[in-house]
C-alpha positions as semicolon CSV with decimal commas, in nm:
position;residue;x (nm);y (nm);z (nm)
1;M;1,591;-2,297;2,527
2;I;1,454;-2,041;2,777
3;I;1,036;-1,988;2,890
4;I;1,019;-1,656;3,039
5;A;0,605;-1,695;3,162
6;G;0,410;-1,505;3,417
7;M;0,137;-1,269;3,475
8;L;0,183;-0,883;3,552
9;R;-0,185;-0,723;3,738
10;V;-0,182;-0,386;3,644
11;A;-0,599;-0,124;3,715
12;P;-0,809;-0,306;3,516
13;A;-0,905;-0,003;3,362
14;E;-0,530;0,057;3,229
15;R;-0,528;-0,313;3,109
16;A;-0,657;-0,186;2,740
17;D;-0,407;0,091;2,711
18;Y;-0,087;-0,151;2,867
19;L;-0,127;-0,341;2,578
20;A;-0,158;-0,151;2,287
21;G;0,155;0,045;2,424
22;C;0,318;-0,318;2,359
23;T;0,247;-0,402;2,078
24;D;0,598;-0,251;1,907
25;V;0,745;-0,481;2,156
26;V;0,583;-0,798;2,059
27;T;0,697;-0,658;1,734
28;Q;1,053;-0,564;1,794
29;A;1,069;-0,977;1,971
30;R;0,930;-1,177;1,731
31;A;1,159;-1,068;1,494
32;A;1,512;-1,043;1,717
33;A;1,705;-1,309;1,705
34;G;1,699;-1,622;1,889
35;C;1,340;-1,535;1,981
36;L;1,079;-1,850;1,951
37;D;0,754;-1,724;2,063
38;F;0,662;-1,345;2,198
39;A;0,302;-1,308;2,357
40;L;0,141;-1,012;2,604
41;S;-0,270;-1,127;2,683
42;A;-0,556;-1,014;2,864
43;D;-0,677;-1,237;3,081
44;L;-1,013;-1,385;3,069
45;A;-1,169;-1,447;3,394
46;E;-0,900;-1,125;3,578
47;P;-1,012;-0,780;3,438
48;D;-0,635;-0,667;3,610
49;R;-0,395;-0,976;3,510
50;I;-0,148;-0,911;3,183
51;N;0,050;-1,324;3,112
52;V;0,336;-1,313;2,977
53;Y;0,498;-1,589;2,811
54;E;0,813;-1,531;2,629
55;R;0,979;-1,789;2,471
56;W;1,428;-1,785;2,373
57;E;1,672;-1,996;2,224
58;T;1,920;-1,880;2,454
59;D;1,998;-1,666;2,765
60;E;2,231;-1,508;2,531
61;D;1,930;-1,386;2,257
62;L;1,705;-1,350;2,556
63;L;1,981;-1,082;2,672
64;R;2,090;-0,929;2,361
65;F;1,706;-0,877;2,279
66;R;1,672;-0,690;2,676
67;G;2,010;-0,435;2,627
68;S;1,827;-0,318;2,309
69;G;1,532;-0,318;2,280
70;P;1,155;-0,053;2,379
71;D;1,283;0,166;2,709
72;D;1,071;0,011;2,990
73;S;0,814;0,314;3,065
74;Q;0,560;0,105;3,085
75;T;0,680;0,055;3,426
76;P;0,528;0,268;3,661
77;R;0,093;0,138;3,573
78;I;0,278;-0,253;3,674
79;L;0,133;-0,292;4,008
80;D;0,197;-0,633;4,085
81;A;0,420;-0,869;3,862
82;E;0,518;-1,288;3,950
83;V;0,726;-1,331;3,661
84;H;0,987;-1,662;3,594
85;K;1,239;-1,805;3,394
86;Y;1,299;-2,135;3,342
87;R;1,507;-2,340;3,097
88;I;1,396;-2,630;2,894
89;S;1,576;-2,910;2,828
90;T;1,404;-3,150;2,648
91;V;1,067;-3,068;2,453
92;E;0,774;-3,360;2,360
93;A;0,499;-3,418;2,192
94;P;0,170;-3,402;2,393
């Protein structure tokens, strides 16, 4: 399993508009083969932060979506980003 997690920073006044513009991306990702979860959300404590969480079955599923997904027209609005890819070998109940 692959997890993509981290945060993006945008201008606080633009965060709601940025997230609204991501609705199609979230919908397309969740419908993509191998997508187990996909979420972008406003952080409750920091007005410029967007939390990123994706869960994919395989690298191939992730790459297939990245190759066919929507364009990155919102990329210039991202002021900073810290997003990492994690490989998960086991899953357990908390």
